[in-house]
N, C-alpha and C positions, 0 to 999 in steps of 0.2 A: 504494499500500500504505499503511496506515493501523496502526500497533502489533500489526502480524503479520496484520492483517487485508487480503485482497485481493479485488478485484472482478474477476470473469472475464467478459471483455468478449463472450464468445460465449454466453451464458446466453439461452436461449430465453424469451422472457415469459410467465411463469406467473401475472401477476397479474390476467390478465384474467378473473376468474371472474364478474364481474357484482355483485359485492356493493356495494351503497351504505353499507354501515357502513365504519368506521375501524378501524385497527390503532394502538393505543396503545404506544409504546414509554419504557421506562424504563430508564436508566443514567446514573450518576454521573459517566462519564466522558464529555466533552463530544465528543472525537474520534471515539468508537465510538457514541455517539449518532449524530451528523450522518452518518456513513458508513452505519450501519444505514437511518437515515431517507430520505437521497438514494437509497440503493440501490432500497428499496423503492418509492420514488416512481417512480422509472425503471422498475421492472417494474410498474407501473400499480394500485398499491396505494393507497389513501388512508390516510396518516398523521397523528398528531399525535405530539409528541415532548416527554418532560419530563425534566430533569436532576433535580429535585426531587421525589422519590417521594411525599412529602405532598402537593404541589402535582397531582401526578396523581391521587391517590386523591380530592382536591376535585374535580377535573375530572370523574371517574367518576361521584361521588356528584350532581354537576350533571346529568350526561347519560347516565344508566345503560342509556338504548338506543340509545345513538350508536355503540357500539365492539362489535364482534364477536371480538376477538383482543387479548390484552395478552402483550406482549413485556416481560419484565422482567430485569434482574440481581438476584441474589440478596443480595449484599452492598453495600448503601448504608449512608451516614449519616443517622440520625433515624429511620428504618422500614425493615427487612428487605424484600425482595421476597417473602419468604415470608408475612410478615405482612400487606402488600398483597395478597395473592393471597386470603389469609383473607378479608378485607374485602371485596374485589371481590366474592367469591363469595357475601357475605350482602348483597349490593348486586343483583346481577345474576347468576344462576347460568347463565345462558346465553352469558355472556364467555369463552371459550375460553383458554388460557394457555400460552405457552412461557417457561419458566426456563431463564436463561443464567448462567452461573458457570465463573470461573476453577478453582474448586475442587470436589470431588468432595462428593457428598451420601450420607449414609447414610439408610437407612429412617426412622430417628427424627425426622430433621430433617423429613420429608416426609407424616408422620401428619397424617390430616385436612386435606392440603391436596390438591385437584382441580386437576389440569394435565394437559395433554394431551400434552408432549414437555419432555426436558430436554437443553440443548445446552452441551457443554463448551466452553469458549473456548480458543483461539481459534476462532471462527467460520468455516467454509466458507460464502461469501455464497449458493451456487448451493444447497448443502443446505437453508439456511434456507427460501430462496425455495421450495422443493419441499415442504419441512415445512409450511409456511404456506398454501399451496396444497391439499395434502391434508387440513389441519385445516380449511379454510374449506368446502370442498366436501363434508364431511361433515357 
């Protein structure tokens, strides 16, 4: 268990959907980032992870077709996850998005933001894997 997150050892692998694209994970908490990344890799997803949201944005600009999904925390230093998502949408509208935050969001915060799901922390990893699988299959 890391900071209230736990990995359920009985999770069925849902990451075997055959996608060759990667999931980009952005979170400024290294423990959470490592937990998500290792869990997703174990589930069969190809991942890249970034503590620095601006570095993640540079990566997406440099390889806009590489990623099928971005999972991002909302509150981060330098640039918020919401601003990252606006920029990602301008770069490649095909990239899907999952927003993650410990804080509630109101409708005003989400105006003009294209995203597939919002997950409140602490994240249940089984639910995250199922959400990812559903999003990538559509």
